Kinemage of the C-alpha trace (Angstrom):
@kinemage 1
@onewidth
@group {chain A} dominant
@subgroup {mainchain}
@vectorlist {calphas} color= white
{ca met a 1} P -135.990 140.746 -17.645
{ca glu a 2} L -134.289 139.078 -20.608
{ca asp a 3} L -132.669 135.708 -20.951
{ca pro a 4} L -129.223 135.958 -22.633
{ca glu a 5} L -129.899 132.910 -24.810
{ca gly a 6} L -133.614 132.663 -25.259
{ca gly a 7} L -134.600 136.290 -25.670
{ca val a 8} L -137.415 137.318 -23.330
{ca lys a 9} L -137.591 135.121 -20.273
{ca pro a 10} L -141.004 133.441 -19.865
{ca gln a 11} L -142.962 134.017 -16.684
{ca phe a 12} L -143.038 130.730 -14.736
{ca asp a 13} L -146.010 129.458 -12.769
{ca gly a 14} L -146.183 128.683 -9.017
{ca ala a 15} L -144.451 125.309 -9.164
{ca ser a 16} L -141.446 126.789 -10.858
{ca ala a 17} L -141.357 129.678 -8.422
{ca ala a 18} L -141.367 127.289 -5.486
{ca gly a 19} L -138.460 125.436 -6.970
{ca arg a 20} L -136.382 128.633 -7.129
{ca lys a 21} L -136.768 129.226 -3.370
{ca asp a 22} L -134.475 126.346 -2.558
{ca gly a 23} L -131.347 126.477 -4.632
{ca lys a 24} L -130.088 122.983 -3.809
{ca lys a 25} L -133.399 121.295 -4.458
{ca ser a 26} L -133.813 123.254 -7.644
{ca arg a 27} L -130.396 122.166 -8.877
{ca arg a 28} L -131.111 118.517 -7.977
{ca arg a 29} L -134.418 118.611 -9.845
{ca lys a 30} L -132.719 120.190 -12.821
{ca gly a 31} L -130.052 117.552 -12.751
{ca lys a 32} L -132.617 114.816 -12.866
{ca arg a 33} L -134.305 116.466 -15.829
{ca gly a 34} L -130.990 117.083 -17.554
{ca gly a 35} L -131.002 113.544 -18.903
{ca gln a 36} L -133.883 114.380 -21.157
{ca ser a 37} L -133.081 115.213 -24.698
{ca arg a 38} L -133.371 118.917 -25.625
{ca gly a 39} L -135.160 118.128 -28.774
{ca ala a 40} L -137.501 115.511 -27.251
{ca ala a 41} L -141.198 116.043 -27.636
{ca his a 42} L -142.429 117.445 -24.330
{ca pro a 43} L -146.145 117.937 -24.208
{ca ala a 44} L -145.981 120.567 -21.509
{ca ser a 45} L -143.091 122.453 -23.049
{ca his a 46} L -145.166 123.492 -26.073
{ca asp a 47} L -148.279 124.332 -24.096
{ca leu a 48} L -148.853 128.073 -24.288
{ca ser a 49} L -151.995 128.047 -22.098
{ca gly a 50} L -150.191 129.074 -18.899
{ca his a 51} L -152.367 126.994 -16.537
{ca ala a 52} L -151.185 126.066 -13.050
{ca gly a 53} L -149.593 122.661 -12.675
{ca glu a 54} L -147.568 123.115 -15.846
{ca ala a 55} L -144.467 120.983 -16.075
{ca ala a 56} L -141.146 122.596 -15.307
{ca arg a 57} L -139.233 124.249 -18.136
{ca pro a 58} L -136.107 122.705 -19.619
{ca lys a 59} L -132.679 123.395 -18.235
{ca glu a 60} L -131.970 126.331 -20.549
{ca asp a 61} L -135.106 128.175 -19.458
{ca ala a 62} L -134.670 127.722 -15.698
{ca glu a 63} L -131.014 128.491 -15.204
{ca ser a 64} L -129.640 128.862 -11.692
{ca pro a 65} L -128.609 132.300 -10.421
{ca ala a 66} L -125.078 131.030 -9.802
{ca arg a 67} L -124.705 129.993 -13.406
{ca lys a 68} L -126.065 133.371 -14.538
{ca arg a 69} L -123.555 135.185 -12.359
{ca lys a 70} L -120.793 133.016 -13.746
{ca arg a 71} L -121.864 133.818 -17.300
{ca arg a 72} L -121.974 137.536 -16.512
{ca arg a 73} L -118.479 137.400 -15.097
{ca arg a 74} L -117.194 135.734 -18.241
{ca gly a 75} L -118.945 138.139 -20.605
{ca gly a 76} L -118.911 141.402 -18.694
{ca arg a 77} L -115.588 140.978 -16.831
{ca gly a 78} L -117.094 141.573 -13.445
{ca ala a 79} L -119.395 144.365 -14.495
{ca ser a 80} L -122.618 144.839 -12.657
{ca gln a 81} L -125.876 143.641 -14.090
{ca ser a 82} L -127.075 147.169 -14.712
{ca asp a 83} L -123.965 147.956 -16.747
{ca thr a 84} L -124.113 144.815 -18.882
{ca val a 85} L -125.550 145.306 -22.356
{ca val a 86} L -127.639 142.255 -23.162
{ca gln a 87} L -127.438 141.090 -26.771
{ca pro a 88} L -130.783 139.401 -27.554
{ca gln a 89} L -130.662 136.427 -29.902
{ca pro a 90} L -133.204 135.996 -32.668
{ca val a 91} L -136.431 134.237 -31.747
{ca val a 92} L -135.798 131.740 -34.529
{ca gln a 93} L -132.926 130.282 -32.532
{ca ala a 94} L -135.168 129.496 -29.563
{ca val a 95} L -137.778 127.872 -31.752
{ca ser a 96} L -135.192 125.740 -33.515
{ca gln a 97} L -134.037 124.397 -30.171
{ca gly a 98} L -137.549 123.360 -29.204
{ca his a 99} L -138.369 126.367 -26.994
{ca ser a 100} L -141.475 128.412 -27.412
{ca pro a 101} L -141.554 131.955 -26.109
{ca arg a 102} L -144.688 133.117 -24.403
{ca pro a 103} L -146.047 136.228 -26.010
{ca asp a 104} L -148.543 136.762 -23.232
{ca gly a 105} L -145.676 137.052 -20.780
{ca asp a 106} L -143.768 139.640 -22.867
{ca ser a 107} L -143.964 142.668 -20.610
{ca ser a 108} L -143.875 146.267 -21.789
{ca ser a 109} L -140.562 146.844 -20.010
{ca ser a 110} L -139.019 143.987 -21.962
{ca arg a 111} L -140.233 145.472 -25.237
{ca arg a 112} L -138.745 148.852 -24.314
{ca asn a 113} L -135.441 147.190 -23.485
{ca arg a 114} L -135.381 145.411 -26.822
{ca arg a 115} L -136.042 148.665 -28.669
{ca lys a 116} L -133.353 150.387 -26.658
{ca his a 117} L -130.748 147.696 -27.246
{ca arg a 118} L -131.642 147.315 -30.916
{ca ser a 119} L -130.044 150.706 -31.633
{ca lys a 120} L -126.824 149.566 -29.967
{ca arg a 121} L -126.200 146.512 -32.065
{ca gly a 122} L -122.677 145.867 -33.085
{ca leu a 123} L -121.519 143.347 -35.654
{ca gln a 124} L -124.902 141.590 -35.821
{ca gly a 125} L -126.835 144.771 -36.629
{ca arg a 126} L -126.162 148.284 -37.773
{ca pro a 127} L -122.760 149.742 -36.949
{ca leu a 128} L -122.699 151.909 -33.887
{ca ala a 129} L -121.213 154.836 -35.864
{ca pro a 130} L -120.296 155.378 -39.525
{ca val a 131} L -116.692 154.655 -40.241
{ca gln a 132} L -114.842 157.855 -41.074
{ca pro a 133} L -111.621 157.596 -43.088
{ca thr a 134} L -108.566 158.906 -41.388
{ca pro a 135} L -106.800 161.905 -42.939
{ca ser a 136} L -103.851 159.740 -43.842
{ca ala a 137} L -106.042 157.267 -45.726
{ca arg a 138} L -106.737 159.626 -48.639
{ca pro a 139} L -103.746 161.971 -49.002
{ca glu a 140} L -104.585 162.811 -52.577
{ca his a 141} L -107.825 164.542 -51.627
{ca arg a 142} L -106.047 167.077 -49.493
{ca ala a 143} L -103.879 167.997 -52.446
{ca glu a 144} L -106.766 168.288 -54.898
{ca ala a 145} L -109.225 170.484 -53.011
{ca pro a 146} L -108.002 173.392 -50.883
{ca ser a 147} L -109.998 174.335 -47.835
{ca arg a 148} L -111.033 177.640 -49.403
{ca pro a 149} L -110.819 179.218 -52.886
{ca leu a 150} L -107.764 181.175 -53.834
{ca pro a 151} L -107.977 184.981 -53.688
{ca arg a 152} L -108.886 186.667 -56.906
{ca glu a 153} L -105.527 188.376 -57.285
{ca met a 154} L -103.792 185.015 -57.011
{ca arg a 155} L -106.110 183.446 -59.582
{ca asp a 156} L -105.532 186.298 -62.027
{ca gly a 157} L -101.876 187.083 -61.355
{ca glu a 158} L -100.696 183.473 -61.419
{ca ala a 159} L -102.988 182.121 -64.105
{ca ala a 160} L -100.065 181.286 -66.346
{ca asn a 161} L -98.669 178.908 -63.725
{ca arg a 162} L -101.858 176.918 -63.120
{ca arg a 163} L -100.634 173.887 -64.998
{ca asp a 164} L -97.409 173.890 -62.980
{ca arg a 165} L -99.326 174.026 -59.689
{ca his a 166} L -101.577 171.145 -60.764
{ca pro a 167} L -99.398 168.760 -62.775
{ca gly a 168} L -102.059 166.054 -62.863
{ca his a 169} L -104.986 168.343 -63.560
{ca glu a 170} L -105.923 166.926 -66.944
{ca glu a 171} L -105.430 163.289 -65.992
{ca gly a 172} L -107.596 163.588 -62.888
{ca arg a 173} L -110.726 164.542 -64.750
{ca ala a 174} L -113.477 162.184 -65.750
{ca gly a 175} L -112.818 160.683 -69.125
{ca gly a 176} L -109.107 161.513 -68.999
{ca glu a 177} L -109.347 165.168 -70.019
{ca his a 178} L -111.640 168.122 -70.407
{ca pro a 179} L -113.806 167.819 -73.516
{ca trp a 180} L -112.859 171.292 -74.739
{ca pro a 181} L -109.625 173.270 -74.547
{ca asp a 182} L -109.210 175.586 -71.575
{ca glu a 183} L -107.702 178.490 -73.539
{ca leu a 184} L -109.509 181.826 -73.706
{ca tyr a 185} L -109.358 184.118 -76.728
{ca ala a 186} L -110.270 187.805 -76.910
{ca ala a 187} L -111.237 190.057 -79.811
{ca leu a 188} L -111.833 193.804 -79.703
{ca asp a 189} L -113.308 195.880 -82.513
{ca leu a 190} L -113.145 199.665 -82.255
{ca gly a 191} L -115.351 200.902 -85.060
{ca thr a 192} L -116.704 204.216 -86.161
{ca asn a 193} L -119.814 203.866 -84.014
{ca asn a 194} L -119.218 201.042 -81.509
{ca cys a 195} L -116.566 199.591 -79.237
{ca arg a 196} L -117.068 195.835 -78.838
{ca leu a 197} L -115.210 193.118 -76.955
{ca leu a 198} L -115.662 189.349 -76.877
{ca ile a 199} L -113.870 186.794 -74.707
{ca ala a 200} L -114.614 183.221 -75.728
{ca gln a 201} L -113.583 179.600 -75.250
{ca pro a 202} L -113.456 177.116 -78.161
{ca thr a 203} L -116.052 174.338 -78.048
{ca arg a 204} L -117.145 172.163 -80.955
{ca pro a 205} L -115.122 172.447 -84.146
{ca gly a 206} L -115.819 175.827 -85.717
{ca gln a 207} L -117.704 177.151 -82.684
{ca phe a 208} L -116.966 178.794 -79.347
{ca arg a 209} L -118.675 179.760 -76.116
{ca val a 210} L -118.768 183.441 -75.079
{ca val a 211} L -117.314 183.933 -71.602
{ca asp a 212} L -117.569 187.726 -71.411
{ca ala a 213} L -118.763 190.496 -73.718
{ca phe a 214} L -118.905 194.271 -73.822
{ca ser a 215} L -120.442 196.743 -76.259
{ca arg a 216} L -120.883 200.493 -76.124
{ca ile a 217} L -121.812 203.154 -78.652
{ca val a 218} L -118.952 205.668 -78.663
{ca arg a 219} L -119.423 207.388 -82.065
{ca leu a 220} L -115.711 207.730 -82.596
{ca gly a 221} L -116.306 208.953 -86.151
{ca glu a 222} L -118.651 211.765 -85.152
{ca gly a 223} L -117.746 214.869 -87.215
{ca leu a 224} L -114.993 212.995 -89.067
{ca ala a 225} L -116.511 213.566 -92.522
{ca ala a 226} L -116.489 217.342 -92.064
{ca ser a 227} L -113.176 217.868 -90.243
{ca gly a 228} L -111.118 214.832 -91.202
{ca arg a 229} L -110.069 214.419 -87.558
{ca leu a 230} L -111.320 212.629 -84.457
{ca ser a 231} L -112.906 215.081 -82.041
{ca asp a 232} L -111.794 215.350 -78.432
{ca glu a 233} L -115.233 214.344 -77.154
{ca ala a 234} L -115.321 211.280 -79.389
{ca met a 235} L -111.842 210.180 -78.332
{ca glu a 236} L -112.726 210.619 -74.661
{ca arg a 237} L -115.801 208.417 -75.056
{ca ala a 238} L -113.744 205.761 -76.791
{ca val a 239} L -110.987 205.812 -74.161
{ca asp a 240} L -113.539 205.389 -71.376
{ca ala a 241} L -114.947 202.316 -73.086
{ca leu a 242} L -111.473 200.916 -73.730
{ca arg a 243} L -110.605 201.250 -70.052
{ca ile a 244} L -113.462 198.871 -69.265
{ca cys a 245} L -112.233 196.462 -71.910
{ca ala a 246} L -108.707 196.578 -70.502
{ca ser a 247} L -110.034 195.754 -67.037
{ca lys a 248} L -111.917 192.747 -68.380
{ca leu a 249} L -108.847 191.494 -70.206
{ca arg a 250} L -106.635 191.820 -67.134
{ca asn a 251} L -109.051 189.722 -65.093
{ca arg a 252} L -108.826 186.770 -67.507
{ca asp a 253} L -106.163 184.285 -68.445
{ca ile a 254} L -106.111 185.124 -72.165
{ca arg a 255} L -104.118 182.808 -74.382
{ca arg a 256} L -104.275 185.077 -77.411
{ca met a 257} L -105.995 188.344 -78.309
{ca arg a 258} L -106.329 190.639 -81.264
{ca leu a 259} L -107.445 194.258 -80.973
{ca ile a 260} L -108.346 196.137 -84.153
{ca ala a 261} L -109.503 199.575 -85.238
{ca thr a 262} L -111.341 200.195 -88.503
{ca glu a 263} L -112.564 203.001 -90.739
{ca ala a 264} L -112.554 205.934 -88.296
{ca cys a 265} L -108.897 205.468 -87.422
{ca arg a 266} L -108.073 204.712 -91.055
{ca gln a 267} L -109.501 207.995 -92.304
{ca ala a 268} L -108.651 210.350 -89.429
{ca ala a 269} L -105.515 212.407 -89.702
{ca asn a 270} L -104.953 211.940 -85.975
{ca gly a 271} L -105.802 208.250 -85.946
{ca glu a 272} L -102.279 207.060 -85.073
{ca glu a 273} L -101.962 209.751 -82.425
{ca phe a 274} L -105.199 208.565 -80.838
{ca leu a 275} L -103.974 204.961 -80.710
{ca gln a 276} L -100.799 206.084 -78.922
{ca arg a 277} L -102.986 207.775 -76.322
{ca val a 278} L -104.918 204.524 -75.916
{ca val a 279} L -101.679 202.660 -75.172
{ca val a 280} L -100.663 205.196 -72.521
{ca glu a 281} L -104.043 205.384 -70.764
{ca thr a 282} L -105.285 201.811 -71.076
{ca gly a 283} L -102.298 199.663 -72.026
{ca leu a 284} L -104.118 198.273 -75.095
{ca glu a 285} L -102.299 198.204 -78.420
{ca leu a 286} L -104.760 198.381 -81.315
{ca glu a 287} L -103.904 197.738 -84.938
{ca ile a 288} L -105.555 199.487 -87.868
{ca ile a 289} L -106.639 196.859 -90.394
{ca asp a 290} L -107.191 197.490 -94.092
{ca arg a 291} L -110.524 197.102 -95.825
{ca glu a 292} L -109.779 193.756 -97.401
{ca thr a 293} L -108.954 192.271 -94.012
{ca glu a 294} L -112.152 193.739 -92.636
{ca ala a 295} L -114.183 192.114 -95.402
{ca arg a 296} L -112.558 188.718 -94.824
{ca leu a 297} L -113.141 188.924 -91.069
{ca ala a 298} L -116.817 189.667 -91.621
{ca val a 299} L -117.100 186.549 -93.787
{ca ser a 300} L -115.264 184.413 -91.234
{ca gly a 301} L -117.586 185.587 -88.488
{ca cys a 302} L -120.684 184.480 -90.403
{ca ser a 303} L -119.383 181.241 -91.907
{ca ser a 304} L -121.577 179.031 -89.702
{ca leu a 305} L -124.715 180.663 -91.133
{ca val a 306} L -123.935 179.555 -94.690
{ca gly a 307} L -125.575 176.197 -95.303
{ca arg a 308} L -124.052 173.329 -97.220
{ca glu a 309} L -126.635 173.652 -99.965
{ca thr a 310} L -125.707 177.291 -100.657
{ca arg a 311} L -123.701 177.962 -103.796
{ca ser a 312} L -123.551 181.782 -103.891
{ca val a 313} L -123.776 184.450 -101.185
{ca val a 314} L -123.440 188.214 -101.052
{ca leu a 315} L -122.412 189.138 -97.521
{ca phe a 316} L -122.430 192.770 -96.429
{ca asp a 317} L -121.411 194.535 -93.251
{ca ile a 318} L -122.909 198.006 -92.864
{ca gly a 319} L -120.632 199.835 -90.461
{ca gly a 320} L -120.468 203.324 -89.080
{ca gly a 321} L -117.913 204.731 -91.515
{ca ser a 322} L -117.667 202.079 -94.234
{ca ser a 323} L -119.596 199.157 -95.668
{ca glu a 324} L -117.870 195.962 -96.735
{ca ile a 325} L -119.374 193.679 -99.376
{ca ala a 326} L -118.065 190.241 -100.315
{ca val a 327} L -119.248 187.994 -103.144
{ca ile a 328} L -118.826 184.328 -102.245
{ca arg a 329} L -119.090 181.462 -104.706
{ca ile a 330} L -118.883 177.936 -103.340
{ca gly a 331} L -118.178 175.042 -105.663
{ca asp a 332} L -118.362 171.332 -105.055
{ca asn a 333} L -115.364 171.412 -102.702
{ca arg a 334} L -115.891 173.698 -99.737
{ca phe a 335} L -112.867 174.983 -97.850
{ca ala a 336} L -112.728 174.950 -94.081
{ca arg a 337} L -112.554 178.760 -94.138
{ca leu a 338} L -115.418 180.386 -95.981
{ca ala a 339} L -113.292 183.474 -96.636
{ca asn a 340} L -111.256 181.419 -99.106
{ca his a 341} L -114.329 181.346 -101.393
{ca ile a 342} L -114.462 185.148 -101.780
{ca thr a 343} L -114.236 185.973 -105.490
{ca his a 344} L -114.926 189.730 -105.364
{ca trp a 345} L -115.109 192.263 -102.562
{ca thr a 346} L -115.401 195.991 -102.090
{ca ser a 347} L -115.459 198.502 -99.265
{ca leu a 348} L -117.699 201.515 -99.689
{ca pro a 349} L -116.458 204.649 -97.932
{ca val a 350} L -119.862 205.249 -96.436
{ca gly a 351} L -121.603 204.042 -93.310
{ca val a 352} L -124.572 204.910 -91.135
{ca val a 353} L -122.753 207.728 -89.331
{ca thr a 354} L -121.262 209.415 -92.364
{ca leu a 355} L -124.412 209.032 -94.487
{ca ser a 356} L -126.747 210.370 -91.797
{ca glu a 357} L -124.464 213.353 -91.222
{ca arg a 358} L -124.531 214.256 -94.904
{ca his a 359} L -128.276 213.791 -95.435
{ca gly a 360} L -129.684 214.182 -91.964
{ca gly a 361} L -130.858 211.212 -89.977
{ca arg a 362} L -133.314 212.794 -87.567
{ca asp a 363} L -136.078 213.856 -89.964
{ca val a 364} L -135.969 211.620 -93.024
{ca thr a 365} L -138.586 212.042 -95.724
{ca pro a 366} L -139.113 209.585 -98.615
{ca asp a 367} L -137.208 211.988 -100.889
{ca val a 368} L -134.272 212.223 -98.506
{ca phe a 369} L -134.259 208.452 -98.176
{ca glu a 370} L -134.204 208.008 -101.951
{ca gly a 371} L -131.316 210.469 -102.204
{ca met a 372} L -129.277 208.342 -99.789
{ca val a 373} L -130.071 205.210 -101.779
{ca ser a 374} L -128.949 206.878 -105.010
{ca glu a 375} L -125.629 207.930 -103.493
{ca val a 376} L -124.804 204.422 -102.370
{ca ala a 377} L -125.997 202.924 -105.661
{ca gly a 378} L -123.582 205.186 -107.506
{ca met a 379} L -120.708 203.814 -105.427
{ca leu a 380} L -121.812 200.267 -106.158
{ca ser a 381} L -121.971 200.911 -109.898
{ca ser a 382} L -118.185 201.152 -110.012
{ca phe a 383} L -117.833 197.748 -108.361
{ca asp a 384} L -116.745 195.372 -111.110
{ca cys a 385} L -118.435 192.076 -110.290
{ca pro a 386} L -120.085 189.562 -112.641
{ca glu a 387} L -123.786 189.013 -112.223
{ca ile a 388} L -124.896 186.135 -110.069
{ca glu a 389} L -127.270 183.656 -111.626
{ca ile a 390} L -130.138 182.874 -109.267
{ca ala a 391} L -131.428 179.325 -109.546
{ca glu a 392} L -134.955 178.295 -108.655
{ca asp a 393} L -133.814 175.980 -105.869
{ca gly a 394} L -132.750 178.972 -103.759
{ca asp a 395} L -129.014 178.328 -103.662
{ca phe a 396} L -128.309 182.111 -103.510
{ca his a 397} L -129.182 184.562 -100.744
{ca leu a 398} L -127.977 187.643 -98.902
{ca ile a 399} L -126.403 187.744 -95.452
{ca gly a 400} L -126.433 190.981 -93.525
{ca thr a 401} L -124.285 191.550 -90.450
{ca ser a 402} L -124.835 194.964 -88.930
{ca gly a 403} L -127.015 196.905 -86.535
{ca thr a 404} L -129.289 197.822 -89.398
{ca val a 405} L -130.411 194.303 -90.297
{ca thr a 406} L -130.656 193.188 -86.669
{ca thr a 407} L -132.865 196.194 -85.961
{ca leu a 408} L -135.130 195.294 -88.857
{ca ala a 409} L -135.412 191.745 -87.549
{ca gly a 410} L -136.253 192.935 -84.038
{ca val a 411} L -138.957 195.265 -85.324
{ca his a 412} L -140.306 192.503 -87.547
{ca leu a 413} L -140.560 190.133 -84.577
{ca asp a 414} L -142.137 192.912 -82.457
{ca leu a 415} L -139.813 192.130 -79.563
{ca pro a 416} L -140.461 193.913 -76.256
{ca arg a 417} L -136.687 194.220 -75.987
{ca tyr a 418} L -133.888 193.167 -78.262
{ca asp a 419} L -132.951 189.496 -77.909
{ca arg a 420} L -129.935 188.254 -79.828
{ca arg a 421} L -130.991 184.610 -79.483
{ca lys a 422} L -134.172 185.291 -81.439
{ca val a 423} L -132.553 187.497 -84.076
{ca asp a 424} L -129.285 185.813 -84.983
{ca gly a 425} L -129.801 183.491 -87.942
{ca ile a 426} L -133.407 184.480 -88.706
{ca trp a 427} L -134.585 184.521 -92.327
{ca leu a 428} L -136.463 187.512 -93.783
{ca ser a 429} L -138.164 187.385 -97.150
{ca asp a 430} L -137.782 190.192 -99.661
{ca asp a 431} L -141.333 191.390 -98.965
{ca glu a 432} L -140.754 191.424 -95.203
{ca val a 433} L -137.624 193.566 -95.568
{ca ser a 434} L -139.484 196.037 -97.785
{ca ala a 435} L -142.356 196.216 -95.296
{ca met a 436} L -140.032 196.903 -92.366
{ca gln a 437} L -138.183 199.652 -94.242
{ca ala a 438} L -141.472 201.318 -95.158
{ca lys a 439} L -142.628 201.053 -91.544
{ca leu a 440} L -139.509 202.718 -90.195
{ca leu a 441} L -139.696 205.416 -92.834
{ca ser a 442} L -143.244 206.242 -91.730
{ca trp a 443} L -142.158 206.810 -88.111
{ca asn a 444} L -140.812 210.109 -86.845
{ca phe a 445} L -137.693 210.394 -84.706
{ca glu a 446} L -139.587 210.066 -81.409
{ca ser a 447} L -141.353 206.904 -82.561
{ca arg a 448} L -138.080 205.315 -83.640
{ca ala a 449} L -136.414 206.264 -80.371
{ca ala a 450} L -139.308 204.746 -78.392
{ca asn a 451} L -138.963 201.371 -80.080
{ca pro a 452} L -137.049 198.987 -77.749
{ca cys a 453} L -135.093 197.482 -80.646
{ca ile a 454} L -133.859 200.885 -81.839
{ca gly a 455} L -133.558 203.264 -78.896
{ca pro a 456} L -132.455 206.906 -78.873
{ca asp a 457} L -128.810 206.069 -79.713
{ca arg a 458} L -129.730 204.570 -83.096
{ca ala a 459} L -132.876 206.502 -83.961
{ca asp a 460} L -130.976 208.901 -86.236
{ca leu a 461} L -128.860 206.162 -87.857
{ca val a 462} L -131.262 203.349 -88.690
{ca leu a 463} L -132.752 204.906 -91.849
{ca ala a 464} L -129.295 205.630 -93.253
{ca gly a 465} L -128.523 201.961 -92.789
{ca cys a 466} L -131.777 201.022 -94.513
{ca ala a 467} L -130.740 203.161 -97.472
{ca ile a 468} L -127.445 201.283 -97.810
{ca leu a 469} L -129.331 198.002 -97.532
{ca glu a 470} L -131.797 199.068 -100.208
{ca ala a 471} L -128.982 199.889 -102.632
{ca ile a 472} L -127.460 196.430 -102.056
{ca arg a 473} L -130.812 194.725 -102.595
{ca arg a 474} L -131.311 196.554 -105.890
{ca arg a 475} L -127.885 195.471 -107.085
{ca trp a 476} L -128.342 191.815 -106.048
{ca pro a 477} L -132.042 190.951 -105.895
{ca ser a 478} L -132.639 187.945 -103.678
{ca pro a 479} L -135.840 186.274 -102.493
{ca arg a 480} L -134.528 186.062 -98.937
{ca met a 481} L -131.950 187.486 -96.543
{ca arg a 482} L -130.407 185.970 -93.460
{ca val a 483} L -129.719 188.145 -90.414
{ca ala a 484} L -126.444 187.747 -88.528
{ca asp a 485} L -125.887 189.299 -85.131
{ca arg a 486} L -122.157 188.803 -85.434
{ca gly a 487} L -119.281 190.387 -87.257
{ca leu a 488} L -115.605 191.242 -86.959
{ca arg a 489} L -115.140 190.010 -83.390
{ca glu a 490} L -116.450 186.584 -84.276
{ca gly a 491} L -114.240 186.533 -87.338
{ca leu a 492} L -111.190 187.414 -85.244
{ca leu a 493} L -111.940 184.651 -82.762
{ca thr a 494} L -112.577 182.090 -85.474
{ca asp a 495} L -109.322 182.873 -87.271
{ca met a 496} L -107.203 182.816 -84.111
{ca met a 497} L -108.642 179.495 -82.969
{ca ala a 498} L -108.196 177.985 -86.409
{ca asp a 499} L -104.609 179.228 -86.634
{ca asp a 500} L -103.790 177.681 -83.263
{ca gly a 501} L -105.431 174.407 -84.286
{ca val a 502} L -107.528 174.067 -81.125
{ca trp a 503} L -110.378 172.359 -82.965
{ca arg a 504} L -107.978 170.070 -84.824
{ca arg a 505} L -106.286 169.107 -81.549
{ca his a 506} L -109.671 168.306 -80.054
{ca arg a 507} L -110.541 166.032 -82.970
{ca asn a 508} L -107.211 164.230 -82.569
{ca arg a 509} L -107.745 163.751 -78.839
{ca arg a 510} L -111.259 162.491 -79.401
{ca gly a 511} L -109.969 159.977 -81.950
{ca gln a 512} L -107.275 158.811 -79.555
{ca arg a 513} L -109.831 158.252 -76.822
{ca gly a 514} L -111.944 156.265 -79.242
{ca asn a 515} L -108.984 154.067 -80.192
{ca lys a 516} L -108.167 153.415 -76.562
{ca gly a 517} L -111.712 152.402 -75.766
């Protein structure tokens, strides 16, 4: 049993029990004792021994049943004793009033009751239940987050209206706005050997993050050197790959895209006819770019790999039907676009597909390899370009962007499978390049096809690419070469983003945020 004011009610001795038998006498005795001060020193009141003959407790400890009933009626509104929840007061209160609880009289039932009631505390303890906000309290949250995601067809078909559906989208984000623009850009390169697609989002100035990518070997230029036309099989392979690209582009909210075709469609007599078929079957409209544009795009795609200390670079892109070479000289003032530093460029009408078809790419002997090198060197001899002075501080080097140089880097690293992250940007010394070319030349077709960085699709093309590379190295000797696993797609994306000023807008927004803070 618990006392509403003093916590656990002490167990009284026999004298106190006898006093409770007679209500009138008990009240008279209590009235006589009521004149004593509550805080007066009472020798028996602080005695915790519990012996018989102990003096009676003060008025607060021995309260009459009538007064208890009256208190229950005031607090519980007539509720029964079993239904009344007793709110125990802290023990400190009883001690401050001069009362001393008796721990030896604290029964186990009283302890259970205290534990039970402790979990039901109201304002003096823990809340009975966590307060849940009403739906009307936060109306903005219902507008921000739908109960389930939108269907895919709604996300794709109505992507252009997203800003209209969410007028406060930018303002509601942390920091005021998204750190990078939300626009997506797409670039497609249909070459003589490959069909490649990149979908990217601009990030830091001059860089972007790839959202989706696709690449497939289609060999569109297969048999082109002999017949001058694109074969039906080659066009069918290319159309199948372009269908996949079209599906990827339809499933994205693309701000701007550029789709190009290169040497195979430039040379083929039925190149324009093939592009009309692509429009009908896939809905993609490709443009045939000239060789100068192709050379500039290759430079733009590799601009981030040219260090600030570099003064001269020869960048080459060994393709399937042509090879573009650009001579870059950088003075004291560097332009934002590296392509503006091109002083001389050329496009050789030879690539890995055309060269391997003329000389044979399956079984390549050292003599056959040297014959391919001589053919390419003869084409380079007609390229009118001043010699590049190589300083001792290493301010000149080569940059190669093609499947040939990336294959050499993968074989050099002895990768169990090709990994772009380990290849892109790697440096190879002149001796390492020579060693890798000699190693590939010593392998037969089966050994090249078994290498995970080459595979059966490139086993008959890689040595033709090495021959083109060797001719370039003989024309411009360099102590080192940098490998770039990038090319025309990256150049297309870089140019489109720069033309739209997305990086410049980001710098302006960042400066405005800094001024506000």
